[in-house]
C-alpha positions in Angstrom: -13.9 311.3 -5.2 -16.7 312.4 -2.8 -15.5 311.4 0.6 -17.8 310.9 3.6 -17.8 313.6 6.3 -17.0 313.1 10.0 -20.7 313.8 10.8 -21.9 311.1 8.4 -19.5 308.6 9.9 -20.6 309.4 13.4 -24.3 309.2 12.4 -23.8 305.8 10.7 -21.9 304.3 13.7 -24.7 305.4 15.9 -27.3 303.8 13.6 -25.3 300.6 13.5 -25.3 300.5 17.3 -29.0 301.5 17.8 -30.5 299.8 14.7 -33.2 302.4 14.9 -33.3 305.8 13.0 -35.2 307.6 15.8 -33.0 306.4 18.6 -29.8 307.0 16.7 -30.9 310.5 15.7 -31.7 311.3 19.3 -28.3 310.0 20.5 -26.7 312.4 17.9 -28.9 315.3 19.0 -30.3 315.8 15.5 -33.7 315.6 14.0 -34.7 312.2 12.4 -35.2 313.8 9.0 -31.7 315.4 9.0 -30.3 312.2 10.2 -31.9 310.2 7.4 -30.7 312.6 4.8 -27.1 312.3 6.1 -27.3 308.5 5.9 -28.6 308.6 2.4 -25.8 311.0 1.4 -23.3 308.6 2.9 -24.6 305.7 0.8 -24.5 307.9 -2.3 -20.9 308.9 -1.6 -19.8 305.3 -1.1 -22.0 303.9 -3.9 -23.3 301.1 -1.6 -26.4 300.3 0.3 -25.6 300.3 4.0 -29.1 299.8 5.4 -32.1 297.7 4.4 -35.2 299.8 5.3 -38.7 298.5 6.0 -41.6 300.1 7.8 -40.8 298.5 11.1 -37.2 297.4 11.0 -33.7 298.7 10.2 -31.2 296.0 9.1 -27.5 296.9 8.5 -26.2 295.1 5.4 -23.0 293.1 5.4 -21.1 295.9 3.7 -22.7 298.3 6.2 -21.2 296.4 9.1 -17.8 296.6 7.5 -18.2 300.3 6.9 -19.3 300.9 10.5 -16.2 299.0 11.8 -13.9 301.0 9.6 -15.7 304.2 10.5 -14.9 303.6 14.1 -11.2 303.4 13.3 -11.4 306.6 11.2 -13.1 308.5 14.0 -10.6 307.2 16.5 -7.8 308.5 14.2 -9.5 311.9 13.8 -9.9 312.1 17.6 -6.2 311.4 18.0 -5.5 314.1 15.4 -7.5 316.6 17.5 -5.6 315.4 20.7 -2.3 316.1 19.0 -3.5 319.6 18.2 -4.7 320.1 21.7 -1.6 318.7 23.3 0.2 322.1 23.2 -2.7 323.8 25.0 -2.7 324.3 28.8 -3.5 321.1 30.7 -6.9 320.5 32.1 -8.6 323.0 29.9 -11.2 322.6 27.2 -13.5 319.6 26.7 -12.8 316.3 28.4 -15.2 313.3 27.9 -14.9 311.0 31.0 -16.7 307.7 31.7 -17.4 306.6 35.2 -18.9 303.4 36.7 -22.1 303.5 38.8 -20.4 302.2 41.9 -18.0 305.1 41.9 -20.0 308.0 40.5 -22.4 308.8 43.4 -19.6 308.7 46.0 -16.7 310.5 44.3 -18.3 313.0 41.9 -20.4 315.1 44.3 -17.3 316.1 46.2 -14.9 316.1 43.2 -16.8 318.2 40.8 -17.0 321.4 42.8 -13.3 321.3 43.6 -12.4 320.6 39.9 -14.5 323.6 38.8 -12.9 325.8 41.3 -9.3 324.7 40.5 -9.7 324.4 36.7 -12.5 326.8 35.6 -11.6 326.3 31.9 -12.1 322.5 32.1 -15.3 321.3 30.5 -15.9 317.9 32.0 -18.6 315.8 30.2 -19.6 312.7 32.1 -20.9 309.3 31.0 -22.0 306.8 33.7 -22.2 303.2 32.6 -20.8 299.7 33.3 -17.1 299.1 33.0 -17.5 297.1 29.8 -19.6 299.8 28.2 -17.3 302.8 29.1 -14.2 300.8 28.1 -15.8 300.2 24.7 -16.6 303.9 24.3 -13.1 304.7 25.3 -11.6 302.5 22.6 -14.0 303.8 20.0 -12.9 307.4 20.8 -16.2 308.5 22.3 -14.6 308.9 25.7 -11.1 310.4 26.5 -10.6 308.8 29.9 -12.5 306.6 32.3 -12.7 306.4 36.1 -13.1 302.8 37.1 -12.3 300.0 39.6 -9.3 297.7 39.1 -8.3 295.0 38.5 -10.2 294.6 35.2 -9.1 293.0 32.0 -8.2 296.0 29.7 -6.2 296.0 26.5 -4.3 298.8 24.8 -4.8 301.2 27.7 -2.6 302.9 30.3 -3.8 303.1 33.9 -3.1 305.3 36.8 -4.1 304.1 40.3 -5.6 306.7 42.5 -6.3 305.0 45.8 -7.4 301.8 47.5 -11.1 301.4 48.4 -11.4 298.8 51.1 -14.4 296.4 51.3 -16.7 296.4 54.4 -19.3 294.0 55.6 -22.7 295.7 55.3 -25.8 294.4 57.0 -28.9 295.3 58.9 -28.0 296.4 62.5 -30.1 293.4 63.8 -29.4 291.0 61.0 -30.6 287.5 61.4 -27.9 286.0 59.2 -24.7 286.4 61.3 -23.0 288.1 64.2 -21.0 290.8 62.5 -18.6 291.2 65.4 -17.5 287.5 64.8 -17.6 287.5 61.1 -16.2 284.4 59.3 -16.0 284.1 55.5 -16.3 280.3 55.7 -19.5 280.1 57.8 -22.0 282.2 55.9 -25.5 280.8 55.5 -26.7 279.6 52.1 -28.1 282.4 49.8 -27.2 285.0 52.4 -24.9 287.2 50.3 -26.6 289.7 48.0 -24.6 291.2 45.1 -25.1 293.2 42.0 -25.9 291.3 38.8 -23.4 290.3 36.2 -21.9 293.2 34.3 -21.1 295.3 37.5 -17.4 294.9 38.4 -18.3 295.4 42.1 -19.7 291.9 42.0 -16.5 290.3 40.8 -14.3 292.4 43.0 -16.4 291.5 46.1 -16.3 287.8 45.3 -12.5 288.0 44.8 -11.5 290.4 47.5 -13.8 288.9 50.1 -12.7 285.3 49.3 -16.2 284.0 48.7 -15.4 280.6 47.3 -18.6 278.8 48.3 -21.1 279.9 45.6 -24.0 278.5 47.6 -23.7 281.4 50.0 -24.5 283.8 47.2 -28.1 284.6 46.6 -29.5 283.7 43.1 -31.3 287.0 43.2 -29.0 289.8 42.1 -29.7 293.5 42.3 -29.8 295.6 39.2 -28.5 298.7 40.9 -26.6 299.8 44.1 -29.8 301.5 45.4 -31.8 298.2 45.0 -29.0 296.3 46.7 -29.2 298.8 49.7 -32.9 298.4 49.9 -32.7 294.6 50.1 -30.0 294.7 52.8 -32.0 297.3 54.8 -34.9 294.9 54.7 -32.5 292.1 56.1 -33.0 289.9 53.0 -29.3 289.3 53.2 -25.9 290.9 53.7 -23.5 292.5 51.2 -20.1 294.1 50.8 -19.7 297.8 50.2 -16.6 299.9 50.2 -15.1 302.8 52.2 -16.4 305.4 49.7 -20.0 304.3 50.4 -19.7 304.2 54.2 -20.5 307.9 54.9 -22.4 308.6 51.7 -26.1 309.6 51.3 -26.9 306.2 50.1 -26.8 304.7 53.6 -28.5 307.6 55.4 -32.0 306.9 56.8 -31.3 303.1 56.7 -30.6 300.6 59.5 -27.5 299.3 57.8 -24.2 299.2 59.6 -20.8 298.5 58.2 -17.9 296.6 59.7 -14.2 296.3 58.6 -13.1 292.9 57.3 -9.4 293.4 56.9 -6.8 295.6 55.1 -6.3 293.1 52.3 -9.9 293.3 51.1 -10.0 296.1 48.6 -10.3 297.3 45.1 -8.2 299.9 43.4 -9.8 303.0 42.0 -8.0 304.4 38.9 -8.1 306.2 35.6 -7.6 304.5 32.2 -7.0 306.0 28.7 -5.9 304.8 25.3 -2.3 303.7 25.1 -0.2 306.4 23.3 -2.8 309.1 23.8 -1.3 312.6 23.3 -3.1 313.7 26.4 -1.5 311.0 28.6 0.4 313.5 30.8 -2.8 315.5 31.2 -4.6 312.4 32.4 -1.9 311.6 34.9 -2.1 315.2 36.2 -5.9 314.7 36.5 -5.3 311.5 38.4 -2.9 313.2 40.8 -5.5 315.9 41.4 -8.3 313.4 42.1 -6.0 311.3 44.4 -5.0 314.4 46.4 -8.6 315.6 46.7 -9.7 312.2 47.9 -6.9 312.0 50.5 -7.8 315.5 51.8 -11.5 314.6 52.0 -10.8 311.4 54.0 -8.5 313.3 56.3 -11.1 315.9 57.0 -13.5 313.1 58.1 -10.8 311.9 60.5 -10.2 308.6 58.7 
């Protein structure tokens, strides 16, 4: 029996996700012609048509969808096999694929990466920045080994390691027209005054929960697509928002007229690592978590916080 190769399975999973030969080939870092040949070879090995091809569209057949689903399971098992083989190697060496969310990456990575490179020169850290749902999906498919994210978040079949608390702060223009930040009251905010990120960014849900925003009329119907867009709107005094400690002294607020104000020790999100339950590299990920937590603590102490 001619069995499919790992490369063919990876290519087909990418095609099923992208539904476009060119985009899938680009995602796999291979030419479109080589990619197409691999897909045809996979169909030949399996004796089934996985893709309906027309001049403009790519449609995955019913059996193709089933094959793609099983391919993900196969690739996950192969990744686990590789993890088992690597488990006897020295910790924090070799390749590590890590996902990180956009509301953490610009604040943690610039200070973390140089220290990790200095402390673990044999660690090859490949980073993927995306929303929580996306990196969680990539984690479970085996594309990522570990993810750096904000908690709480509904996750299944993973282990988590909490690194530190990231407290929420009121952020507004220094002369905002919406409220007196020194006499802030959660229950007396003007309608449509609270600016947040759009759905899909967990910072939105964490802000609503931690900051006890129960009156939805205070939340603007216009949501920002990125943290940088949100900052620009607050700097223009279109509304107020909630940022966290890690953003307070970052580059993102420099050259703006935004000021931040504490709103209580109980308003926070947890920053943590998550990996697949039962991963052979679980102890390594805990070690990585301890290193990140220590580095973060030292960084904040150096700032006098």
